[in-house]
N, C-alpha and C positions, 0 to 999 in steps of 0.2 A: 609693488610700486603703484602709485596713484594712477587712475585712469587718465588723468590729465598729465601732460608731460611734466616731469619733476622740475625742469628748468623754468617752466612758465607759472605765472600766477593768474588765476582766474579773476576777472574783474566784474563787479556789479556796478552798472551805471545807473545813477539816479538822474532823471531828466524831468523837470517840471516847468515847461515854458510858461512864462507870464506870471508865475508866483514869486514872491520876494525871497531873497536868499542868495548868498554867494558861495563859491567853492571854498573859500577860506573859512567862512563862518560854519559851514557844514562839516568840515573835515574831521574834527574830533568825534562827532557823533557817528559819522559814517564808518570811521575806523573801528570804533567800539562795536557797532552793529555787525560789521564784517567779521570781527573776531568772535562775537557771540554766535553768529550763524554757523561759522565754520566749526566751532566747538560743539554746537548742538547737533550738527550733521556728522560729527566724527571725522572731519577733515583734518589734515595736517595743519598745525599752527602756521599762519602766514600764507596759506594757500589761496585765500580769498581776500581780495582788496576791493575797495569801493571808491567811486569818484562821483562828483556832482557836476551837472551841467545845466545851467538855467535857461539855455536857448534851444530851440528846436534844431537848428542847423548844427550847433555844437554837439548836441546829443546824437544826431545822426552820424556825425564825423567820428565820435568816440565809439559808437556801436558798430562802425565798419571795421574796427580793429578786431582781429581774430581772437584776441585774448579777452574781449568783452563778451562774456558768455551769458550774462543775465542783465535784464533791464527792469528797473523799478519806475513805472511810468503811470501818468494819469490815463484813464480810459480813453479820453479823446486822442491822445498820442497813439494808443494801441489801434484804435479804429482807423486812423489816418495811415499808419505805417506797418500794420501787422503783415500785410501781404508781401511788401517789398523787403522787409527785414526778416521774414519767416519767423514770426514770434509765436511761441507756444506758451499759453498761460500756465503758470505753475500754481499761484495762489492769488487770492484777492486780499487787499489790505483792509483792515478794520480800523478806521480812523477815529480817534477820540473826538467825541462831540458830533460825529457825522454818522459813523457806522460803515458798513460794507457797500451800501448803495446810497445814491442821492438823486434828487430831482433837479433838473435844470429849468429855469423860469425865464421866459421872454417878457421883458418889461417895456412898456411904451408910455407915452404921455397921457395922463388922465384927461378925458375929453377930446383926445386927438382923433385923427382920421383913421388910424390903424385899428381895425376890428377883426381882420381875417388875413389869411396868407395873401390873398389877391391884392389887398390894400397896402402891401409892403412894396409895391412897385416904386422904384426909384430910391428906396431906402438902403441904409447900411446897417448891418448887424455887427455890433461891437461886443467882443467877449474875450475873456482870458483864453478861451478855447478857439479863438478865431483862426489860429494857425492850422486847424484841423477841419476844413470845410466839410469833409465827408461825415465827421461826427456831428457837426452842427445840422446838416441837412437831413441825415438819415438816422440819427439817434436822438439828439436833443429836440429836434423839431420834426420828428418822423411823421407826426399827424398833420403837418402843414406842407403843402406843395408850394415851394417858394417860387415867385416870379423869376424869370431868367435874368432880369437885370439887377437883382438884389446882390449887393456886395457884402462880403464877410471879411471883417478885419480883426486882427489880434490886438488886444490892449491889456496892459497890466494896470492901467489907471482907471479902475472901474468907477470911482467916485466922480472923476471928470466926465466919464461916459454918461453917467446918470444925470449929471447937470445938463449935459447937452440934450438928453432925452427930455428933461423937464422944461427946457427952454423952447422946445418946439422944433429943433433941428430935425431933418429927415433921417433920424437914427433911432434904433431900438437897442436894448442891451440884453444879452443872454447871460444869466447869472447862475453860478453854482449854488449849492444849498446854503453854504455859509454866507455868501454874499446876499442871498435872498433873505436870510434870517435877519440881516442887519438893516434891511430897508426901512423898517419902522422907526429906526433911530435917527433917520435923516430929517433935517429941518424942512426939507421940501418933499417929504414922503407923500403928502396929499396930492402932489402934482404927477404922481406915477401910478400906473395900473398894471396888473398882471394880464398878459394877453393869452398865454398858453403855457402849460407845464408838461414836462416829459414824464414818462413812466419812470419808475426807479431804475437807475443805471449804476453799474459798478463805479466806484470812486477811483481806485488805482489797482494796478496789477504788478506782480513780479512775473516776468516771462523769460523763457529760454530763447536766446537769439540764434537763429540759423542752425539749430540742432548741435550747437557747440558743446553741449553738456550731454554725455551719453544717458540714455533713458534710465538705466538703473540708478545712476548717480543723481539724476534729476528727481526721481521718485523719493530717494532718501532725503534729498534737500527739501522737497515739498513737505514730507512728514516732519522734518526738523523745524521748519518755519511755522507750521501749524501748532507744534508743541512748544513754541518759544514762550508762550504765556505762562507755562508752568516750569520752565527751565530755570535753574538757580541763577539769580542775578539778572536775567534777561528782562524782567518787568521794568526795571529802571531804564534799561537801554531803549526799550520800546517807548516808554513814556517820554523820553528825551526827544523822540522823533514824532510825537503826537500820535503814536500808534497804540492800539489796544492789543493787536495781534494780527493773525492771518487765518483765512478760511479757504477751503477748496473752491476753485473757481466755478461760478455759476453765471455764465454769460448769456445775454439775450440771444434769441435764435437768429437775429440778423447781424450779429457781431462778425467782424472781419475774420477770415481764416487764412493761415499761411499758405 
């Protein structure tokens, strides 16, 4: 009999706050991914399900369910919630066009008054990762000691945020690598400047939630995920989710621990 109760189905929760996408749009891809992962790991057909949640609170609610044994999450979510959810990294995602790591960039107004952390007094940091202040302060902006009155806000509307930066409002924008790469295409790009950039940080992780997957089974799943790039038929499934594959986790030394 499976280590997991035969009556239960283990669930992999995808949660990417701030990024576009809906549960309905993602379902066919997630179902195929769960099927391929289970097959690659040698699990019984139908023993792994997958669900998508676009919000932080929705993701936390789903991960509280004891049948949610795995989380596929951005690194920012991991830093913010690893301790409370008891997340154990299994693999890092290798995203197409990005890789396994990315740099985050703080952008301000060209010619503006912000030139250092101290000059951010009274400012608001807008970012898709704004829901994770621990990540913003201690990972993405680890080299800057932010003033106590700096606000950190989540937004999925990065273009609007950058327009506010360019117009001179007391805001700055923290961008992921893909968003940063698109800056040069903006008609108002000359009105923006890079203030500081992070060291390379993991992009996304698959993690075990609260030790709900026994260690031997987790090790087998880790191997299966890493080997998916060579598994028959899995390359198409990975590509449909903008993934090249997975690698063993290599987290920074200051990463959160369960």
